[in-house]
Structures are given as C-alpha cells and as structure tokens.
C-alpha positions in Angstrom: -29.8 -29.2 -13.4 -28.8 -29.8 -9.8 -30.9 -28.5 -7.0 -28.1 -26.3 -5.7 -27.7 -24.5 -9.1 -31.4 -24.0 -9.2 -31.3 -22.5 -5.7 -28.4 -20.2 -6.8 -30.7 -18.9 -9.6 -33.4 -18.4 -7.1 -31.1 -16.2 -5.0 -30.1 -14.1 -8.0 -33.8 -13.5 -8.7 -35.1 -12.9 -5.1 -32.1 -11.1 -3.4 -31.9 -7.4 -4.2 -28.3 -6.9 -5.3 -28.5 -3.1 -4.6 -29.5 -3.8 -1.0 -26.6 -6.3 -0.6 -24.0 -4.0 -2.1 -25.2 -1.0 0.0 -24.1 -3.0 3.0 -20.5 -2.6 1.8 -20.5 0.4 -0.5 -22.1 3.9 -0.4 -24.2 4.1 -3.5 -25.8 7.1 -5.2 -28.5 7.2 -7.8 -27.2 7.9 -11.3 -30.1 7.5 -13.8 -31.4 4.0 -13.8 -28.3 2.7 -12.0 -26.5 3.2 -8.8 -22.8 4.3 -8.5 -20.1 4.3 -5.9 -16.4 3.9 -5.3 -15.2 0.4 -6.2 -14.4 -1.8 -3.2 -12.0 -3.9 -5.3 -9.5 -1.2 -6.2 -8.5 2.3 -5.2 -10.2 5.1 -7.0 -11.3 8.7 -6.4 -13.9 9.0 -9.1 -16.8 6.5 -8.9 -16.7 3.9 -11.6 -18.5 1.1 -9.8 -22.1 0.6 -11.1 -25.0 -1.5 -9.9 -28.0 -2.3 -12.1 -31.0 -3.2 -10.0 -33.0 -4.1 -13.0 -30.4 -6.5 -14.4 -29.3 -7.6 -10.9 -25.6 -7.2 -11.8 -22.6 -5.0 -10.9 -19.7 -3.8 -12.9 -16.6 -1.6 -12.4 -15.5 0.3 -15.4 -12.1 0.9 -13.7 -10.9 -2.6 -12.8 -13.3 -4.7 -14.8 -14.8 -6.7 -12.0 -18.4 -7.6 -12.4 -21.1 -10.3 -12.0 -24.2 -11.1 -10.0 -24.9 -11.0 -6.3 -23.2 -14.3 -5.6 -20.0 -13.1 -7.4 -20.1 -9.9 -5.4 -20.3 -11.8 -2.1 -17.5 -14.1 -3.2 -15.2 -11.1 -4.0 -16.1 -8.9 -1.1 -16.0 -11.7 1.6 -13.1 -13.6 0.0 -15.0 -16.9 0.1 -15.8 -19.8 -2.1 -18.9 -19.9 -4.3 -20.7 -22.4 -2.1 -20.0 -20.2 1.0 -21.3 -17.1 -0.8 -24.5 -19.0 -1.6 -24.8 -20.2 2.0 -24.1 -16.7 3.4 -26.8 -15.1 1.2 -29.2 -17.9 2.2 -28.7 -17.2 5.9 -28.8 -13.4 5.7 -32.0 -13.4 3.6 -33.7 -16.3 5.5 -34.1 -18.4 2.3 -33.5 -22.0 3.3 -31.0 -23.9 1.2 -32.2 -27.2 -0.3 -31.3 -30.5 1.4 -28.2 -32.2 0.0 -28.7 -35.2 -2.2 -26.6 -37.4 0.0 -29.5 -39.1 1.6 -30.5 -39.0 5.3 -26.9 -39.0 6.5 -25.9 -35.9 4.5 -29.1 -34.2 5.7 -28.3 -35.1 9.3 -24.8 -33.8 8.9 -25.9 -30.5 7.6 -28.5 -30.1 10.4 -25.8 -30.9 12.9 -23.5 -28.3 11.5 -26.3 -25.7 11.7 -27.0 -26.7 15.3 -23.3 -26.4 16.2 -23.1 -22.9 14.5 -26.1 -21.8 16.5 -24.6 -23.1 19.8 -21.3 -21.4 19.1 -23.0 -18.2 18.2 -24.9 -18.3 21.5 -21.7 -19.1 23.4 -19.8 -16.2 21.8 -22.6 -13.8 22.6 -22.8 -15.1 26.2 -19.0 -14.8 26.8 -19.0 -11.3 25.2 -21.8 -10.2 27.5 -19.9 -11.4 30.6 -16.8 -9.5 29.5 -18.8 -6.3 28.9 -20.1 -6.5 32.4 -16.6 -7.1 33.8 -15.2 -4.1 31.8 -17.8 -1.9 33.4 -16.3 -2.6 36.8 -12.7 -1.3 36.9 -12.0 -3.5 40.0 -12.9 -6.7 38.2 -9.8 -8.9 37.7 -10.6 -9.3 33.9 -10.8 -5.6 33.5 -7.5 -5.1 35.3 -5.9 -7.8 33.2 -7.0 -6.3 29.9 -5.9 -2.8 31.2 -2.4 -4.2 31.9 -2.3 -5.7 28.5 -3.5 -2.4 26.9 -6.6 -3.9 25.4 -9.6 -1.5 25.5 -13.3 -2.3 25.1 -13.6 -1.4 21.3 -10.6 -3.6 20.5 -12.1 -6.4 22.6 -15.4 -6.0 20.8 -13.8 -6.1 17.4 -12.2 -9.5 18.1 -15.3 -10.7 19.9 -13.3 -11.3 23.2 -15.3 -12.8 26.0 -15.2 -14.1 29.5 -16.3 -17.4 31.0 -17.8 -17.4 34.5 -15.9 -18.8 37.5 -18.5 -21.7 37.7 -18.9 -25.3 36.6 -22.1 -24.6 34.7 -22.1 -21.0 33.8 -22.5 -21.6 30.1 -24.4 -24.9 30.2 -27.0 -23.4 32.5 -27.5 -20.3 30.3 -27.6 -22.5 27.2 -30.3 -24.8 28.7 -32.4 -21.8 29.6 -32.1 -20.6 26.0 -33.3 -24.0 24.7 -30.0 -25.7 23.8 -29.4 -29.3 24.9 -26.2 -30.4 26.7 -25.4 -32.9 24.0 -25.2 -30.0 21.5 -22.9 -28.2 23.8 -20.7 -31.2 24.1 -20.7 -31.7 20.3 -19.4 -28.1 20.0 -16.7 -28.7 22.5 -18.1 -26.3 25.0 -19.2 -28.8 27.6 -17.5 -32.0 28.9 -19.4 -35.1 30.1 -18.8 -36.0 33.7 -17.1 -39.5 33.8 -18.5 -40.2 37.2 -22.1 -39.2 36.3 -22.6 -39.7 32.5 -25.8 -37.7 32.5 -24.1 -34.6 33.9 -22.0 -32.0 32.0 -19.8 -29.2 33.0 -18.2 -26.2 31.2 -15.0 -26.6 29.4 -14.1 -22.9 29.8 -14.2 -21.6 33.4 -12.9 -18.3 34.7 -10.9 -17.6 31.5 -10.6 -14.8 28.9 -12.2 -16.2 25.7 -10.8 -15.8 22.2 -13.4 -16.8 19.6 -12.0 -18.6 16.5 -14.1 -17.8 13.4 -14.3 -19.3 9.9 -13.7 -17.2 6.8 -17.3 -16.0 7.0 -16.8 -14.6 10.5 -18.8 -17.3 12.3 -17.4 -18.6 15.6 -16.6 -22.3 15.3 -14.2 -22.7 18.3 -12.8 -20.9 21.2 -9.5 -20.5 23.1 -9.6 -19.7 26.8 -6.7 -18.0 28.6 -6.0 -17.8 32.3 -6.2 -14.2 33.5 -6.9 -14.4 37.3 -3.9 -13.5 39.5 -5.0 -16.2 42.0 -5.0 -19.0 39.4 -3.3 -22.3 40.5 0.3 -22.6 39.5 -0.4 -25.9 37.6 -3.3 -24.4 35.8 -2.8 -24.7 32.0 -2.2 -21.3 30.4 -4.6 -22.0 27.5 -7.5 -24.4 27.0 -8.8 -24.8 23.5 -11.8 -26.3 21.8 -11.3 -29.8 20.6 -11.8 -30.7 16.9 -15.5 -30.9 16.0 -17.6 -31.2 12.9 -17.1 -27.4 12.4 -13.5 -27.1 13.6 -10.3 -28.6 12.3 -7.3 -26.8 13.8 -5.1 -27.3 10.8 -7.6 -25.7 8.5 -8.2 -22.3 10.0 -6.1 -19.2 10.7 -7.0 -17.0 13.6 -8.5 -13.6 12.6 -8.4 -14.4 8.8 -11.9 -13.1 8.5 -10.7 -9.7 9.8 -7.4 -9.7 8.0 -8.3 -10.9 4.5 -9.1 -7.5 3.0 -5.7 -6.1 4.2 -3.9 -9.2 3.0 -5.3 -8.8 -0.5 -4.6 -5.1 -0.5 -1.0 -5.5 0.7 -0.4 -8.7 -1.2 1.1 -10.3 1.9 0.2 -11.9 5.1 1.9 -11.4 8.5 2.0 -14.8 10.1 2.2 -14.9 13.9 1.9 -17.5 16.7 -0.5 -16.2 19.3 -3.9 -14.6 19.7 -2.5 -11.5 21.5 0.2 -11.1 18.9 -2.4 -10.7 16.2 -4.7 -8.5 18.3 -1.8 -6.2 19.1 -0.7 -6.1 15.5 -4.3 -5.0 14.4 -4.4 -2.5 17.2 -1.2 -0.9 15.7 -2.6 -0.8 12.1 -0.9 -4.0 10.9 -4.2 -5.5 9.9 -2.8 -8.3 7.6 -1.8 -10.3 10.7 -3.1 -13.8 11.3 -2.0 -16.8 13.4 -2.1 -20.6 13.3 -4.5 -21.9 15.9 -2.2 -23.4 18.4 -0.6 -25.8 15.9 2.3 -25.9 13.5 1.5 -24.4 10.1 -0.3 -26.8 7.8 -0.7 -27.1 4.0 -4.4 -26.3 4.3 -3.6 -23.0 6.1 -1.0 -22.2 3.5 -3.4 -22.9 0.6 -6.0 -20.6 2.3 -3.4 -17.8 2.3 -2.4 -18.5 -1.3 -5.9 -17.6 -2.5 -5.3 -14.1 -1.1 -1.6 -13.2 -1.5 1.8 -14.4 -2.8 4.0 -13.3 0.1 4.1 -14.4 3.8 6.1 -12.6 6.4 6.9 -14.7 9.5 6.8 -12.8 12.8 7.2 -15.5 15.4 8.8 -15.3 18.8 12.5 -14.6 18.9 13.4 -17.7 21.0 14.7 -21.0 19.7 11.2 -22.6 19.6 10.0 -19.8 17.4 12.9 -20.2 15.1 12.3 -23.9 14.7 8.6 -23.3 14.1 9.5 -20.8 11.3 11.8 -23.4 9.7 9.1 -26.0 9.6 6.6 -23.4 8.4 8.9 -22.4 5.5 8.9 -26.0 4.3 5.1 -25.9 4.2 4.9 -22.5 2.5 7.5 -23.6 -0.2 5.0 -26.2 -1.3 2.7 -23.4 -2.3 5.6 -21.3 -3.8 5.3 -18.3 -1.5 7.8 -15.4 -1.4 8.8 -15.9 2.3 10.3 -13.2 4.5 11.3 -13.4 8.1 11.3 -10.7 10.8 14.0 -11.5 13.4 12.7 -10.4 16.7 15.1 -10.3 19.7 15.1 -13.5 21.8 13.2 -11.9 24.7 10.4 -10.6 22.6 7.2 -11.8 20.8 5.2 -9.5 18.5 3.0 -8.4 21.3 5.8 -7.3 23.7 7.9 -5.8 20.9 5.0 -3.6 19.7 4.2 -2.5 23.3 7.9 -1.5 23.9 9.0 -0.1 20.5 5.8 0.8 18.7 4.3 0.3 15.2 6.8 2.4 13.2 9.8 0.3 14.2 7.9 -2.9 13.8 6.8 -1.8 10.3 10.4 -1.0 9.4 11.5 -4.5 10.4 8.8 -5.9 8.2 9.8 -3.7 5.3 13.5 -4.8 5.6 12.8 -8.4 6.5 15.3 -10.8 4.7 14.2 -13.6 2.6 13.9 -16.9 4.4 17.0 -18.6 2.9 19.3 -15.7 3.8 17.9 -15.8 7.4 18.4 -19.5 7.9 21.8 -19.5 6.1 23.0 -16.8 8.5 21.6 -19.0 11.4 23.4 -22.1 10.1 26.7 -20.2 9.9 26.3 -19.1 13.5 25.2 -22.5 14.7 28.0 -24.5 13.1 31.7 -23.9 12.7 31.7 -23.5 8.9 35.5 -23.0 8.9 35.7 -26.8 9.2 34.6 -29.5 6.7 32.3 -31.0 9.4 30.6 -27.7 10.1 30.1 -27.1 6.4 28.4 -30.5 6.1 26.2 -29.8 9.1 25.2 -26.4 7.7 24.4 -27.9 4.3 22.3 -30.7 5.8 20.4 -28.1 8.0 19.5 -26.2 4.8 18.8 -29.2 2.6 15.0 -29.5 3.5 14.4 -25.9 2.4 16.2 -26.4 -1.0 14.5 -29.7 -1.5 11.0 -28.2 -1.1 11.6 -25.4 -3.7 9.6 -26.2 -6.8 11.0 -23.4 -9.0 14.3 -24.6 -10.4 15.6 -21.0 -11.0 15.1 -20.1 -7.3 16.6 -23.4 -6.2 19.7 -22.8 -8.3 20.1 -19.2 -7.1 19.8 -20.2 -3.4 22.2 -23.1 -4.0 24.8 -20.7 -5.4 24.2 -18.4 -2.4 24.8 -21.2 0.0 27.9 -22.5 -1.9 29.5 -19.0 -1.8 28.8 -18.6 1.9 30.1 -22.1 2.9 32.9 -21.8 0.4 32.1 -25.1 -1.4 31.3 -26.0 -4.9 27.6 -25.6 -5.7 27.7 -28.9 -7.7 28.3 -30.7 -4.3 25.0 -29.3 -3.0 23.1 -30.1 -6.1 24.5 -33.7 -5.9 23.4 -33.9 -2.3 19.9 -32.7 -3.2 19.5 -35.6 -5.6 20.5 -38.2 -3.0 20.1 -37.4 0.7 21.0 -40.9 2.0 23.6 -41.4 4.7 26.3 -42.6 2.3 25.7 -39.4 0.2 26.3 -37.3 3.4 29.7 -39.1 3.9 30.6 -38.4 0.3 29.7 -34.7 0.7 32.0 -34.5 3.7 34.8 -36.2 1.8 34.3 -33.9 -1.2 34.3 -30.8 1.0 37.5 -32.0 2.7 39.1 -32.6 -0.7 38.1 -29.1 -1.8 39.6 -27.6 1.3 42.7 -29.7 0.9 43.1 -28.5 -2.7 43.0 -24.8 -1.5 45.7 -25.5 1.1 47.8 -27.5 -1.3 49.0 -24.3 -3.1 49.9 -22.8 0.2 51.9 -25.9 1.2 53.7 -26.0 -2.1 54.5 -22.3 -1.7 56.1 -23.0 1.7 58.3 -25.8 0.1 59.4 -23.4 -2.6 60.2 -20.7 -0.1 62.4 -23.1 1.9 64.2 -24.6 -1.1 64.4 -21.5 -3.5 66.1 -18.2 -2.6 64.6 -16.7 -5.8 61.0 -17.5 -4.6 61.8 -15.9 -1.2 63.0 -12.8 -3.0 59.8 -12.5 -5.0 57.7 -13.1 -1.8 59.6 -10.4 0.1 58.9 -7.8 -2.6 55.2 -8.1 -2.9 53.6 -11.2 -1.2 51.1 -10.4 1.6 51.1 -13.1 4.3 47.4 -12.3 5.1 46.5 -14.1 1.9 47.5 -17.4 3.5 44.5 -19.0 5.2 46.2 -21.7 7.3 47.7 -20.0 10.4 50.6 -22.4 10.7 51.6 -22.1 7.1 51.3 -18.3 7.4 53.7 -18.3 10.4 56.3 -20.6 8.7 56.2 -18.6 5.4 56.7 -15.4 7.5 59.8 -17.0 9.0 61.2 -17.9 5.6 60.6 -14.4 4.1 62.2 -12.8 7.2 65.4 -14.8 6.6 65.9 -13.1 3.2 66.9 -14.3 -0.3 70.7 -14.5 0.4 70.7 -17.0 3.2 70.4 -20.7 2.8 67.7 -22.1 5.1 66.4 -25.5 5.8 63.4 -27.3 7.5 65.5 -27.4 10.7 65.4 -23.6 10.8 61.5 -23.8 10.7 61.6 -26.5 13.5 63.7 -24.1 15.6 61.0 -21.4 15.1 58.2 -23.6 16.4 57.2 -22.6 19.9 55.4 -25.9 21.0 55.7 -29.6 20.4 52.3 -29.5 18.7 53.6 -27.1 16.1 56.7 -29.2 15.5 54.5 -32.3 15.1 52.4 -30.4 12.6 55.5 -29.4 10.6 56.9 -32.9 10.8 53.6 -34.3 9.3 53.7 -31.6 6.6 57.2 -32.5 5.6 56.3 -36.2 5.3 53.3 -35.2 3.1 55.4 -33.0 0.9 58.0 -35.7 0.4 55.2 -37.9 -1.2 54.4 -35.2 -3.8 56.0 -34.7 -7.2 58.9 -32.2 -7.2 57.5 -28.7 -7.6 57.5 -26.8 -10.9 59.9 -24.0 -10.3 59.2 -22.1 -13.6 58.2 -18.5 -13.2 54.8 -19.2 -14.7 54.1 -22.0 -12.3 55.1 -20.0 -9.3 53.0 -17.0 -10.5 50.0 -19.3 -11.0 50.4 -20.5 -7.3 50.6 -17.0 -6.0 47.7 -15.7 -8.1 45.5 -18.6 -6.9 46.3 -17.9 -3.2 45.5 -14.2 -3.7 42.3 -15.0 -5.6 41.1 -17.4 -2.8 41.8 -14.7 -0.2 39.9 -12.1 -2.2 36.9 -14.4 -2.5 36.9 -15.0 1.3 37.1 -11.3 2.1 34.5 -10.4 -0.5 32.0 -12.8 1.0 32.6 -11.4 4.5 32.3 -7.8 3.2 29.0 -8.6 1.5 27.7 -10.0 4.8 28.8 -6.9 6.7 27.3 -4.5 4.1 24.0 -6.2 4.5 24.2 -6.1 8.3 25.2 -2.4 8.5 22.6 -1.5 5.9 19.8 -3.3 7.8 21.0 -1.5 10.9 20.8 1.9 9.2 24.6 2.6 9.7 25.3 4.5 6.4 28.9 5.3 7.4 29.9 1.7 8.0 27.9 0.6 4.9 29.9 3.0 2.7 33.2 2.0 4.3 32.5 -1.7 3.6 31.3 -0.9 0.0 34.6 0.9 -0.7 36.6 -2.1 0.7 34.6 -4.4 -1.4 35.3 -2.3 -4.5 39.0 -2.4 -3.7 38.9 -6.2 -3.1 37.1 -6.7 -6.4 40.0 -5.3 -8.4 41.3 -8.0 -10.8 44.2 -10.2 -9.9 47.2 -9.6 -12.2 47.5 -12.0 -15.1 49.4 -15.3 -14.7 53.0 -15.8 -15.9 56.1 -13.6 -15.7 53.9 -10.4 -15.9 52.4 -11.2 -12.5 55.6 -10.2 -10.7 56.1 -7.1 -12.8 52.6 -5.9 -12.2 52.9 -6.8 -8.5 56.0 -4.7 -8.2 54.5 -1.8 -10.1 50.9 -1.7 -9.2 
C-alpha cells in the first residue's frame, strides 16, 4: 500500500468528521447521530446524517455519502488529492514526503514556501487597503468609491493595496522571516539587473486582485493602476509571472467563490476582467468567473466541465470581445458545452452595463441569450454581403471552425442546416467543405454556390424569354403572377414591361431595349439575349410553364420565410409582442402550400 493511501486512512481515523462538517452545515443531535440540511441538494426537512462513531456521512434525500475526504471533495469541489492536502493543512497533520526522491521533496517544499509567501503578501496587501479605506481622502478609497466597491465586497474578494514604494512588500516580508529569493520565486519581487543582490517590489502603488486556486489559496496577483496622477505610459495592469504555483492557462479568476453557484445553476458566466466578475457577484450573479488575462484554454474549459454543462459568454461588446468569444467557443466545443452568448452593446462591458442598467436587465439578457452558432451566423450575415456568391463563401468560411470543432454529429448536422437555410445554399456543400478545407475546396464551394444561384435565376430568365415570345404566357402572367417573386431586379423590371404591354400586342427584344434607362441596363440585356440564344428552345407546354412559375414562387416564399423567422426572433428577444405576432401571421400566410404543378396551377391561381 502506498504511503499516500496510508496517510489518507490516518486522516479518516484522526480527523473528526463531525467537526469538519459543522464548519459547513448546522448539525443537531438526533440520537447517536447528527442531522442537518443537506448541502448538496435543496431540502426543507433534514435528511443529511453524520455518524461520529463510524466517521461517515449520508444523505437519505439525494444519496450522497462517504468519509471525511469525500465530504471535502464534494463541498469544496476539488480533486481527491487536494481534499487530502486541505485536511492535512487544516488539521496540522504533515503529509508524507513523495516517493520521487530528493527532487520531488524539494519541489513540494518549494510549493509550500511559495504558498506561505503568497498568503503573507495577500494579508499584507489587504491590510494596507483596510487602512486606506478608513481614510475617505485616500486615493484608493476614492477610486473604489467611484467604482461602487465597498469594504465588505473588497474583503470578500481579498482585494489589497500595494504601497507607493520600491520595497514596501519586500521589507515587510524580510521582517517576517521570508527571504527575497522566495519573494522572487513567487513573482512578487524583481531582481535589480544593475545590482544582482538587490530586489524591488513588482507591485507598487496599485490596487491588488489576488488570484486563488480552487482551494481558495492565493497563488498569484494582478495589480491595477488607480492613482489619478499615474504616468500616461504606465501599464494599466501588472500581473504575476508564471511560477511553480501559477499557470495562467490553468486557473479561472474567482472560481473558488463561484463553484457552488455554478454547480447549483448548472452553468458558468464567463467574463474577461476582474471588475466584471466582482460586479457580477455584487449583483447576485455569483456563477461568474474570468480567464486570467489570457485567451480561454482547454485546461480552463476542463475545469468548468467538472462543474457544469453550459457556459454563457459575457465579454465586452467591442470587436476584440467578439473575436475572443469566437476563439473561446472553439475551445469549449472540444468539451461539448452548451454555449450561449450575451450580446452587450459595443460601448459596454459587464461592469459598466450592470452599473447603468442593473442586475434584473442583465439577468434577462442571460436568460434569453442565443446559442453561439445563431449569434455568429447573424454576425457573419452582417459582416459579409451574403446576397452574393462571394459573400456566402466568406460567411461559410468564417463559420467553418465552429462546425469543425463540434463532436456531436447530430448538433453539427442541425447547425449545418441552419447555416444553409440562412445563406440560401445546399447543406451538402457545407458538409463537403467540412471534409476538405483546403484552398481548392474553397474555390469549388464558390463555384458550386454560383451554380446554385445561377440555377435559381435560370427559371426567371426562361420566363422572360417566354413572356417576350408568347402572348399566351403574358396573358397568364397578367392574371395572377406577382412580380415581387422575381429576385433579380433587372429581370423583374423587364418582365413588368412585358406584362404591361398586354397579351394582344406583339413585342420584341427591341421593345425591352427601348425601356432600358441606361447603357449598363442595355448591356445587361444584350448579354442575357446572347446567353438565351445558346439554350435549347423553351418547353411551351402548360405543365412546363406552370412548373417554372411554381418554382419561382416557391423560391420567393423560402426567402421571405427565412427573413420572417429572423424578424420573429429579433422582435421576441426585444419583447415587442405586437411585431412578433404580426410577423408570425405573415409567416403563417407565407407558409401556405404552392398550388400543384400542371394545368391546375393556373386554375387555382385564378380562383384562390
């Protein structure tokens, strides 16, 4: 049996589980056991039981149970080894040395020294801030007052203050028995390049934000400028470098405070900045965390995956924030999260939005946040001119990284169809592109989209030829055909000219040339005539003509339906019930079936 397992057994024997649980749950004596409300699920009648004699706990409501290590694992949301380490530290029972030899023992000792240094620094910074807050005239107190941060909130997040001095922390640490090499190893002191034996503070005259691990122990710090007289070129933030304790891509700011809410709500609110998270918690949104000054990493995503299945992005509303969310979605898709996105206005971040609009409106935005693909599909359609084949290709390429990261084939297929409908292309083209994203494949996608668009216009072009050459067709068009169905503006205008001339007059292409207002229009018509001359003679049967008309009408209805669906969602999200209802009625009208092909098409069109 390993030494660590033996040590865990020792903890189970020597640590009183009742005393540990009472630190989290109010217990009352019930016979030989203790009872209380379960901390792992909501209940009104106590079903959570602790047996001091057996050193175990069990909830008869949710079924959770185990020993003291399991309890710490569950209540602190930590791994087994971290639960053992936490119990060891709290009960002053030294953990055994690792079996990795002198180097492993040295690494562990170094980690413990760095934890002690960081704990001292956090306490030192917090003490300086407490002194500053006691003086309303202090610049730090005025700054926090302007930012609406009171003392209890600052204390909850462990906020601190660094002195306006080169050796404020290093001097205090030396007096407390810490060496400067340890401070440098923790990233709190920097060696003077001119005098290698001298060190100075990394954080000077800054508001301090401690960054804690999942057990709540400070492992790094962020320092923000707050003084009004700071130099213009002074960096806004200074952060701890990576150390033996701290890897920026592994931790999330405030996760130790947010993890219970994340588990309870089954979602995490992912933000960018320290102040965003603090403001969110201040407003009751306690599932908020932030990446520590870096782009989201797979390690951070995996940490959240242990706690929840949904992530709601609440990044800044500017372009940089949008791009960061796009990259973050690619990471979260690797862990198969349900991803939602809150679209803040461009001039807001979560901090400023909450200050201006309050928690209720912010919570409403979270509750109605669209899924990530809908958000970025809307963005792609705004960014690119998706009326053109080139714009469709650009939008499809923009969205391709998101589709390619989806592991669930059902979700990928559903989003592919959504994209295809919005861009008005065949979903098979997108799936083909997913399988081969090389440059030649992009060219083929563009060619295929152009061919698809050409096929849709072909029916309209053929209809114009029939309208010019056949009085019977013009008669049918005049009775029931709606010019709005024609997508191409030039073709729509020329068809209108034909219909206005009536069924009893003979018309020619020269008549259409005469109706053109510009040389560009005449050039377009000339090119169209040359194109039509190369086609086979049109089928003038009633059924063929009806088929062409029905196809044009069907394509129009599809375009209008897609636009109405977009408007319905937009008005619904905005809370405009009247416009939502109006669009819904229009969609219902548009969704009526197109009359059957053949001779009956004209009969039903004339007698709807």
